C-alpha positions in Angstrom: 4.4 31.7 -13.4 3.9 28.5 -11.1 1.2 27.2 -13.3 3.3 27.7 -16.3 6.0 25.7 -14.8 3.6 22.8 -13.7 2.3 22.6 -17.2 5.6 22.6 -19.0 6.9 19.9 -16.6 3.5 17.8 -16.8 3.8 17.9 -20.7 7.8 16.7 -20.8 6.8 13.8 -18.4 3.5 12.8 -20.1 3.2 9.0 -20.0 0.0 7.9 -18.7 -2.6 8.5 -21.5 -0.3 7.7 -24.4 0.7 4.5 -22.7 -2.7 3.6 -21.9 -4.4 4.3 -25.2 -1.7 3.3 -27.8 1.4 1.8 -25.8 3.5 3.6 -28.3 2.2 1.6 -31.4 1.9 1.7 -34.3 5.4 1.4 -35.0 6.6 3.6 -32.3 5.0 6.8 -34.0 3.3 7.8 -30.7 5.9 6.9 -28.3 7.2 9.6 -25.9 10.5 9.9 -24.1 8.8 8.5 -21.0 7.1 5.5 -22.7 10.3 4.7 -24.2 12.2 4.9 -20.9 9.6 2.5 -19.5 9.8 0.0 -22.0 13.7 0.0 -22.1 13.6 -0.3 -18.2 10.9 -2.9 -17.7 10.5 -4.8 -20.9 13.9 -5.0 -22.4 15.7 -5.0 -19.2 18.1 -2.1 -20.1 18.3 -0.6 -16.7 21.4 1.7 -17.3 19.7 3.2 -20.6 16.4 3.9 -18.9 18.3 5.4 -15.9 20.2 7.6 -18.4 16.7 8.5 -20.0 15.3 9.5 -16.6 18.3 11.8 -15.9 18.0 13.7 -19.2 14.2 14.1 -18.7 15.3 15.5 -15.4 17.6 17.8 -16.6 15.4 18.8 -19.7 12.6 19.7 -17.0 15.2 21.8 -15.0 16.3 23.6 -18.1 12.8 24.4 -19.1 12.1 25.7 -15.6 15.1 28.0 -15.7 14.1 29.2 -18.9 10.5 30.1 -17.9 11.9 31.9 -14.9 14.4 33.7 -16.8 11.8 35.0 -19.2 9.1 35.8 -16.7 11.7 37.8 -14.5 12.8 39.8 -17.6 9.2 40.7 -18.7 8.1 41.4 -14.9 11.0 43.7 -14.5 10.2 45.7 -17.6 6.7 46.5 -16.2 
């Protein structure tokens, strides 16, 4: 269960490979939520919007963890 949670959170917050390889281009087709947040915060200087995106990413990660734990406990009790 721990590995599954870490994998899910890592994929939701993926930033480094996408930004280094493509930078969100061409035309934003490879832009992720994390790269969009970075561009809004540091390039466009929209700090409030970038902070709202960061909070959304944190809540999204929390919801995924709760869902994984719920599924895991449901199926582990059936065994």
